[in-house]
Every structure is written in structure tokens, then in C-alpha cells.
N, C-alpha and C positions, 0 to 999 in steps of 0.2 A: 874346593867345590862346596863343601858344607857351609863355609862362611858366605859364599856367594848366594846359595839358596836361602840361607837365613836372611840375608840382606834383602832379597827380593820379597820374601814373605813380609818383612817389616815394611817395605815400600808399598806393597799391596794393602797391608793393614792401614798404613798411614793415609793412603789415597782413599780408601773406603771410609775411614774415620773422618777425613776432611769432607767428603761428600755428605755423610750423615750429619756432621756438625753444621754444614751449610744449610741443610734442610731444617734442622732444629733452630738455627739462628733466624732463618726466614720466618718460621712459624712463630718464634718468640717476638720478632719484629711486628708481625701482623697482630698478634695478641696485644702487644703494647699499644699499637695504634688504635685497636678497638677499645681498649680500656680508657684511653685518653679521649677519643672522640665520642663514644656513646654517651657518657655523662653530659658532655657538652651539647650533644644533640637533644637530649631529653630536657635540658635547660632552656631550649629555644621554643618550647611549646607552653601554652597556658596550662596551669594545673587544672585538674578536673573540678567541676563545680562542687564546692564544699557544702556541708549541711548549713542550713540558714536558720536565723532567728528573726522573729518579728519584734521590731523596736518601735517605740513612740517617742518623738522629740517635739515638744511644744504642740502636741495634738496632730503632728504629721506622722503617718505610718511609713516605716522603712523596713525593707527586707534586706538583711545583711548576712552574707556568707560568713562563717566563723572560722578564722585561722587561729587555732589554739595550740599548735605545736611548732617547734622550731622550723621544721621544713616548710610547713604551710605559711608561717609568718615570713620566711625568707623569700618565698616565691610570690606571695601576695597576688596582685593583679597584673603581674608581668605577662606580656604577650596577649593580653585581652584587647580586643578592638572596639568593644562597646560595653556599656552597662545598661540594664533595663531601667526604666524610670523609677525613681525612689529606691534604687538598689545600690548596695555598696558592699564593703568588706569590713568586718569587725575583727580587729587583732586583739587577742586576749594575751596580755603579758604574763610571763611566768611569775613575776612578783612586781609590786609597784616600784617603778624606777624611772629614771630619766629616759625618755624615748627619742628615737631618731629615725626618720624615714627618708628614703631617696627614691628616685624614679628610674633606676636602671631597667632597661628593657620594657618600660611602661609607656605606651604611646598615647594613652588617655591622659589629658590634663585632669588632675584630681585636687580635691581639698581634703585635708586631714584634720579631724578634731581629736585633740588629746583629752582624755577623760580620767578623772581621779577615781579612787576606789568606791566613792559614794555615788558614782554615775553622773557626776557634774562635769560638763564640758569646761575645761579651764583654758584652752587655747584652740584657735582655728588658724590653719596655715594653708595657703594655696601652694600647690606643687606643680612644677613645670614638667611636661612630658620629656622623657629621656634624660633628664638632668640627674647626674650622679652625685651631685653635692648633697650631703646630708642636711636635713632640716630638723634640728634637735628641739625638744621641748625646753622651755625656759624653766619649768618646774620639775622637781625630781620624783613626784609621787603619781606617775602615770600608770594606771592599771589596764587601760584600753586605748585603742586608737580606732577611729571610724573613718575610712576613706570613702568619699562620695565624689560624684562628678564635680569638677571644679565649678564653684559658684553656687552649688546646691544649698549650702548652709545660709548664705546671704539671701538668695532668692526666696527662701522659706522663712526668713526672719529668725533663724536660729543663731544664737549668740553665746559667747562664753558666759557661764552662769546658769545656762539651761540644763535641766536634768533629763537623762535618758532613762526611759522605762523599758524593762524587759531584758536587761543585760544578763548574760549567764554569769555564774559565779566565777571569779578569777581564781587562779591557783594560789594567789597571794592572800586570799580572804579566808 
């Protein structure tokens, strides 16, 4: 009789433990799903408008939001559906280096100017919306990149060799 009662208590314990573990596993599964999906959901929205700087290129005034940390640079103009006239985003590199930009989750066709530490535009490239192929700089000494609406540089007569006034100090300077 003692052995039978002990066995029943063990069975009851195991049944209760199984029920509790099932609840714990369900909660753990929900938590894992939230951890996986919430960052993804936050990636599907445009970042807040960043502080901006007034630039001048060839006498043309530009208002550029400044992306100067890794998170801001990685998000860039993703999920934006428009830019104001003569507005863009200035990417401040952590140190002068070869730069590379792509257009993942970016529906706006853009042009990017790669800029050396002296503020001189050294390259301009057109970028196609939603194209995930990287567009690297040919030169290794890029301190800034300025993204504007595609064609803005050519429409305003801005060329490689033009100097940009008003750039913030880069971390590499």
C-alpha cells in the first residue's frame, strides 16, 4: 500500500510538473517570438528626423540630416517616401575609409556624393531604389557621404572636385 501511494504521488507530481512546464514553454515561445519580431518591426519604419546641418555646395544651399553613429548610418533614408527640396542626409564616417552604400528598403532613387576629409566631392554615383547591391567608392579616403534625390547633383551643376562648406567635424579628423 505504501508503494502504491508513493507512486500516485509521483504521478500527480509529474502530471503537475508537465502542466507547469507546458505553460513555461508556451511563455518562452511567445517571448522568443516577440524578441525575434519586434526588432524586425522597428526596422520597417523610417528613423526619426535627425538633427540637420546647413551646407553649401557651389553656392547652392542644402539642408542635410546628420547620421553620425552606426545605427543612424545603417538605417539612413530607409522607408522614407520623400525628401524636401534641396534636402538630403549626410553620413559622417567614423574614420576616413572606403565607403559603400546600398538601397535596401529605400524606395527613393538617390544619388550619393563621396567626400574626402577636406570636404571635396571625389565621386558621385546614382543609386537605384531597393537595389541591395553595394556601390563602393573607388577611393579609400572617404570621410562623408551625402545622399540627395537622384539627379540633384547634375541638375545643380555639382561635380567631383566641388567643395562642400559647413560640414561637421568627422570623428577621423
